[in-house]
Structure formats: structure tokens, C-alpha cells
C-alpha positions in Angstrom: -20.9 27.1 32.2 -19.1 27.6 28.8 -19.8 30.2 26.0 -19.4 31.5 22.7 -18.3 34.5 21.0 -21.1 35.5 18.6 -24.4 35.9 19.8 -26.2 36.5 16.1 -25.5 34.0 13.1 -27.3 34.9 10.4 -26.4 33.4 7.1 -26.2 35.8 4.3 -27.7 34.2 1.7 -31.0 34.4 4.3 -30.7 29.9 4.6 -32.7 29.1 7.4 -30.8 29.3 10.5 -30.0 26.0 12.2 -30.6 24.4 16.2 -26.6 25.4 17.0 -28.2 29.1 15.8 -30.8 28.4 18.0 -28.9 27.0 20.8 -25.8 29.6 20.7 -28.3 32.6 20.8 -30.2 30.8 23.9 -26.7 30.2 25.9 -25.4 34.3 25.2 -28.9 35.6 26.6 -29.0 33.1 29.2 -25.4 34.7 30.5 -27.3 38.6 29.9 -30.3 37.8 31.8 -30.5 35.1 33.0 -33.3 32.1 32.8 -36.2 34.4 34.0 -34.8 37.0 32.3 -34.8 34.7 28.4 -37.7 35.2 26.9 -38.6 32.4 23.8 -39.1 36.1 22.1 -36.2 37.2 22.9 -34.4 34.3 21.7 -36.0 34.0 18.2 -35.8 38.1 17.7 -31.9 37.5 17.7 -31.7 34.6 15.8 -33.8 36.4 13.0 -37.1 34.0 13.1 -40.3 33.9 14.6 -40.8 32.3 18.1 -43.3 29.4 17.4 -40.2 28.3 15.1 -38.4 27.8 17.7 -40.9 24.9 18.6 -39.9 22.9 15.4 -36.4 22.3 17.4 -37.9 22.3 21.3 -40.8 21.5 22.9 -40.5 24.2 25.8 -37.7 27.0 26.8 -36.7 24.6 29.9 -35.8 21.8 27.3 -34.3 24.7 25.1 -31.9 26.2 27.5 -30.9 22.9 29.3 -30.1 21.8 26.0 -27.9 25.0 25.8 -25.9 24.4 28.7 -25.8 21.0 28.6 -24.1 21.0 25.3 -21.5 23.4 26.8 -20.9 22.0 29.8 -20.2 18.7 28.2 -18.1 20.0 25.7 -16.2 22.0 28.7 -15.9 18.5 30.5 -14.7 16.5 28.1 -11.7 18.9 27.5 -10.2 17.2 30.5 -10.5 13.8 29.0 -6.5 13.6 27.8 -6.6 14.1 31.9 -7.4 10.4 32.3 -4.2 8.8 30.7 -3.8 6.2 33.2 0.1 6.2 31.2 0.8 9.4 32.1 2.2 9.9 35.4 0.5 11.9 38.1 2.3 15.0 37.8 1.2 15.5 34.1 -2.4 14.5 34.7 -2.9 17.1 37.7 -0.6 19.8 35.4 -3.0 19.0 31.9 -5.9 19.3 34.4 -5.0 22.9 35.6 -4.2 24.4 31.9 -7.2 22.6 30.8 -9.0 23.8 33.4 -7.9 27.6 33.7 -7.5 28.2 29.9 -11.2 27.3 29.4 -12.0 29.9 32.3 -9.8 32.2 30.3 -11.1 32.0 26.9 -14.5 32.3 27.4 -13.0 35.6 30.3 -15.3 38.5 28.8 -18.2 36.8 29.0 -17.7 36.1 32.5 -16.7 39.3 33.9 -20.2 40.9 32.5 -22.5 42.1 35.7 -24.2 38.7 37.0 -22.8 36.1 34.9 -20.9 34.5 37.0 -23.6 33.3 39.0 -26.2 32.7 35.7 -24.9 28.3 36.0 -26.2 28.3 39.2 -29.7 30.8 38.2 -30.4 28.7 35.3 -29.5 25.1 36.8 -31.8 26.7 39.9 -34.8 27.2 37.3 -34.4 23.9 35.6 -36.6 20.9 36.4 -34.8 18.5 38.8 -35.0 15.9 36.3 -32.4 18.1 34.2 -30.4 19.6 37.6 -29.1 15.9 38.3 -28.3 15.6 34.9 -26.2 19.0 34.8 -24.9 18.0 38.3 -23.5 14.9 37.2 -21.6 16.1 34.5 -20.1 18.7 36.6 -19.3 16.2 39.4 -17.4 14.3 37.2 -14.5 17.1 37.0 -14.2 16.7 40.8 -13.9 13.2 40.7 -11.3 13.1 38.2 -9.3 15.6 39.6 -9.6 13.3 42.7 -8.3 10.4 41.4 -5.3 12.0 39.6 -4.5 13.5 43.2 -5.1 9.5 45.2 -3.0 8.1 42.0 -0.3 10.8 43.1 -1.0 10.6 46.7 -0.4 6.9 46.0 2.7 6.9 44.3 4.1 9.2 46.7 4.5 12.2 44.0 2.1 14.4 45.9 1.9 14.7 49.9 -0.9 16.3 51.7 -3.6 15.2 54.0 -6.7 15.5 52.8 -8.4 14.8 49.0 -11.4 16.4 48.9 -10.9 19.7 50.6 -7.3 19.9 48.3 -9.5 19.3 45.1 -12.0 21.5 45.9 -9.7 24.7 46.0 -8.3 23.1 43.1 -11.4 23.8 40.9 -12.3 26.9 42.5 -8.9 28.8 42.5 -8.9 27.8 38.5 -12.6 28.3 37.9 -12.5 31.8 39.0 -9.1 32.9 37.5 -11.1 35.0 35.1 -11.6 37.2 37.9 -8.3 38.8 37.7 -7.0 38.5 34.7 -7.2 41.1 31.9 -7.3 40.1 27.7 -4.2 43.7 28.3 -2.7 42.4 31.0 0.9 41.9 31.4 0.3 37.3 31.4 -1.2 35.4 28.2 -3.2 33.1 28.5 -0.7 30.0 28.6 1.2 31.9 31.2 -1.2 32.3 33.3 -2.2 28.4 32.8 2.0 27.7 33.7 1.8 29.6 36.7 -1.6 28.0 37.9 0.2 24.2 37.2 3.1 25.6 39.3 0.9 26.8 42.1 -0.8 23.7 42.6 2.0 21.4 42.5 3.6 23.6 45.4 -0.1 22.9 46.7 0.2 19.3 47.1 3.7 19.0 47.7 5.1 17.4 44.3 8.2 15.7 44.7 10.3 15.1 41.8 11.3 12.4 40.6 
């Protein structure tokens, strides 16, 4: 699950808070407290409005939390759209995929390193109704399906040499998903350097053959 850095977003002139403010606060609290620990009262308090005012925007806690999580996940998934460019060579597309994934996770690294945060998405997802779960699952599948298609294209073109698509795709997604565990903001490597390092590791993993 992706995130933004600020939780509270009041306006200096006292203007009404927007729907985006509510979603941003909800997302932050879900990372910190999980679904069961995030109440509408807590969200409203952080935004600076009354709890009943939330119902002008959302019919229920589930709708609010789903909307917050879905919007962040959709932004994450859509960041991979350039990797779909069929005019690019498979190794270029795979390199772009890995760098995009690593950068996204490291840019939200501080939030993800909070106690329990790395498992918060699954906890929130499991607390939602079946229809909302299915919508989130479909979004997540797009990322895996994309990297699978890139791997297949590279293997068909003779650019990659590896035995099986599915385990290779899951290995790539998993290593990128949890890069935040070991990288520290004050460490010796920049985000771009880590992204480039992971790109090189993945290209080696798939048996990349330079033209």
C-alpha cells in the first residue's frame, strides 16, 4: 500500500477540508493503527472536522477506507504504465519496471518501517467486503501480469534466459516490494543507486543477453 508523508492538512484560512484531506489522513492512520484501530472519530479529529461531517463524503467507514487504499494503490499501479510501451526492448521495459518499483517503495520507506506497517495493507484488505477485496486484488494483479508479460517477451526474443516465468516474476516483485527493509535514508546509497543496483541484479537473474 502506498502513502503520503503528511497526515494533518489544515488550511490557514479555515477553509473547509477537502475529500483529499480526509483520504490522506485515513491512509496515514490505517498504516499506523490498522483497520480495526482506525475510527471515524480519529480520522475526523486529525482532519479537524466533526465525525458526522465525514458522511457528506462517504457512506461508511469501509467505503472511506477502501477509497483511500484504492486511490493510493491505483496511483502505484499506474506508475508502471510507461513499462507497457511495446516499442521498447524487453530489457528496457524490465529495467524501467524494477527502477519504478524500487523508487516507489523507498520513497515511502519511512512509513513502511513503522511497527506493523508492512502488514497493514493485508490487514485492511482482509477487513473489507468481498467486492472491495476483489477490486484491490485486480489492481495488484496488474503489476504481476505486467512483469510476466515483459519476461515472456524477453524470453521469446532471446533477450532473457530463465526456466519459468511465474516464479521469476514473483521473485522480482518480492525483492522490490521489501527493499525498504534494509535501505536507510542516511545510508551510503541514494534511491537511484539502489534502483540501478536492483535493475542489474534482476537482469542477471533473468539471464539478460546483451545485443
